[in-house]
C-alpha positions as CSV (number, residue, x, y, z in Angstrom):
1,M,16.3,-111.4,-141.6
2,T,18.2,-108.2,-141.6
3,I,18.8,-106.0,-138.6
4,L,17.1,-103.1,-140.6
5,S,13.9,-105.2,-140.7
6,I,14.1,-106.0,-137.0
7,I,14.5,-102.5,-136.0
8,L,11.7,-101.4,-138.4
9,Q,9.4,-104.3,-137.1
10,V,9.9,-103.2,-133.5
11,L,9.2,-99.4,-134.2
12,L,6.1,-100.3,-136.4
13,G,4.9,-102.8,-133.8
14,L,5.1,-100.4,-130.9
15,G,3.7,-97.6,-132.9
16,F,0.8,-99.6,-134.2
17,L,0.0,-100.9,-130.8
18,M,-0.2,-97.4,-129.7
19,F,-2.2,-96.2,-132.6
20,G,-4.6,-99.2,-132.4
21,F,-5.3,-98.7,-128.7
22,M,-5.8,-95.1,-129.4
23,K,-8.5,-95.8,-131.9
24,L,-10.3,-98.0,-129.4
25,G,-10.4,-95.6,-126.5
26,S,-9.3,-92.1,-127.4
27,Q,-11.9,-89.3,-127.5
28,Q,-9.6,-87.5,-130.0
29,M,-10.0,-90.5,-132.4
30,V,-13.8,-90.6,-131.9
31,E,-13.9,-87.0,-133.1
32,G,-11.4,-87.5,-135.8
33,F,-13.4,-90.3,-137.4
34,K,-16.6,-88.3,-137.2
35,N,-14.6,-85.5,-139.0
36,Y,-13.5,-88.0,-141.7
37,G,-17.2,-89.0,-142.1
38,Y,-16.8,-92.6,-140.9
39,P,-19.1,-94.5,-138.6
40,A,-17.9,-95.5,-135.1
41,W,-17.7,-99.2,-136.1
42,F,-15.1,-98.4,-138.7
43,R,-12.9,-96.6,-136.0
44,V,-13.1,-99.9,-134.0
45,F,-12.4,-102.0,-137.0
46,T,-9.3,-99.8,-137.9
47,G,-8.1,-100.1,-134.4
48,V,-8.3,-103.8,-134.5
49,V,-6.5,-104.0,-137.8
50,E,-3.8,-101.8,-136.5
51,L,-3.4,-104.1,-133.4
52,A,-3.2,-107.1,-135.7
53,A,-0.6,-105.6,-137.8
54,A,1.4,-104.8,-134.7
55,V,1.3,-108.4,-133.4
56,L,2.3,-109.6,-136.9
57,V,5.3,-107.4,-137.3
58,I,6.4,-108.1,-133.9
59,A,5.9,-111.9,-134.2
60,G,7.7,-111.5,-137.6
61,I,11.0,-111.0,-135.8
62,W,10.9,-114.8,-135.3
63,N,8.8,-115.7,-138.4
64,S,9.6,-113.6,-141.6
65,A,6.3,-114.7,-143.3
66,L,4.4,-113.0,-140.5
67,A,6.6,-109.9,-140.9
68,A,5.7,-109.8,-144.6
69,W,2.0,-110.2,-143.9
70,G,2.3,-107.5,-141.2
71,G,3.9,-105.1,-143.6
72,L,1.3,-105.7,-146.2
73,V,-1.5,-104.9,-143.7
74,I,0.4,-101.7,-142.6
75,V,0.7,-100.7,-146.3
76,V,-3.0,-101.3,-147.1
77,T,-4.0,-99.5,-143.9
78,M,-1.8,-96.5,-144.7
79,L,-3.0,-96.3,-148.2
80,G,-6.6,-96.0,-146.7
81,A,-5.3,-93.3,-144.3
82,I,-3.7,-91.4,-147.1
83,F,-6.9,-91.6,-149.2
84,T,-8.9,-90.4,-146.2
85,H,-6.7,-87.4,-145.6
86,I,-6.8,-86.4,-149.4
87,K,-10.6,-86.9,-149.4
88,I,-11.1,-84.4,-146.5
89,E,-8.6,-82.1,-148.0
90,D,-6.2,-82.1,-145.0
91,A,-3.0,-80.2,-145.0
92,V,0.1,-81.8,-146.5
93,K,1.6,-82.0,-143.0
94,D,-1.3,-84.3,-142.0
95,L,-0.3,-86.8,-144.8
96,M,3.3,-87.1,-143.7
97,M,2.9,-89.7,-141.0
98,P,0.7,-92.1,-143.0
99,I,3.2,-91.7,-145.9
100,I,6.2,-92.5,-143.7
101,L,4.5,-95.5,-142.2
102,L,3.5,-96.6,-145.6
103,F,7.1,-96.7,-146.8
104,L,8.3,-98.3,-143.6
105,G,5.8,-101.0,-143.9
106,L,6.7,-101.5,-147.6
107,I,10.4,-101.9,-146.5
108,V,9.4,-104.6,-144.1
109,L,7.2,-106.3,-146.9
110,V,9.9,-106.2,-149.3
111,I,12.7,-107.5,-147.0
112,N,10.6,-110.4,-145.9
113,F,8.7,-111.1,-149.2
114,G,10.7,-114.1,-150.1
115,S,9.3,-115.9,-147.1
116,L,5.9,-115.8,-148.7
117,I,6.8,-117.5,-151.9
């Protein structure tokens, strides 16, 4: 495990804890998901997935297989977020955070991928 991976895992873990809890309780997220055309249950599902990703990448500090799985969950989740922003024709600036998080998750996945084999 590299220092880069640990730093990214801590940042992604804390970020996805925040994002996940926001999806579960923030009125802004409720309105956002309505704007995206998604039902309320999908917002809750997304929040739970993001919390699971956070737990995986943080636990991955001690178990690199968990880091790889967490990175994969982040990559898939951010692909969905990017697709959503494209679908509703959001501004490019609204795509930047999901793209950055996609690449950070991909880095964690690639660094820890060997532990999955």
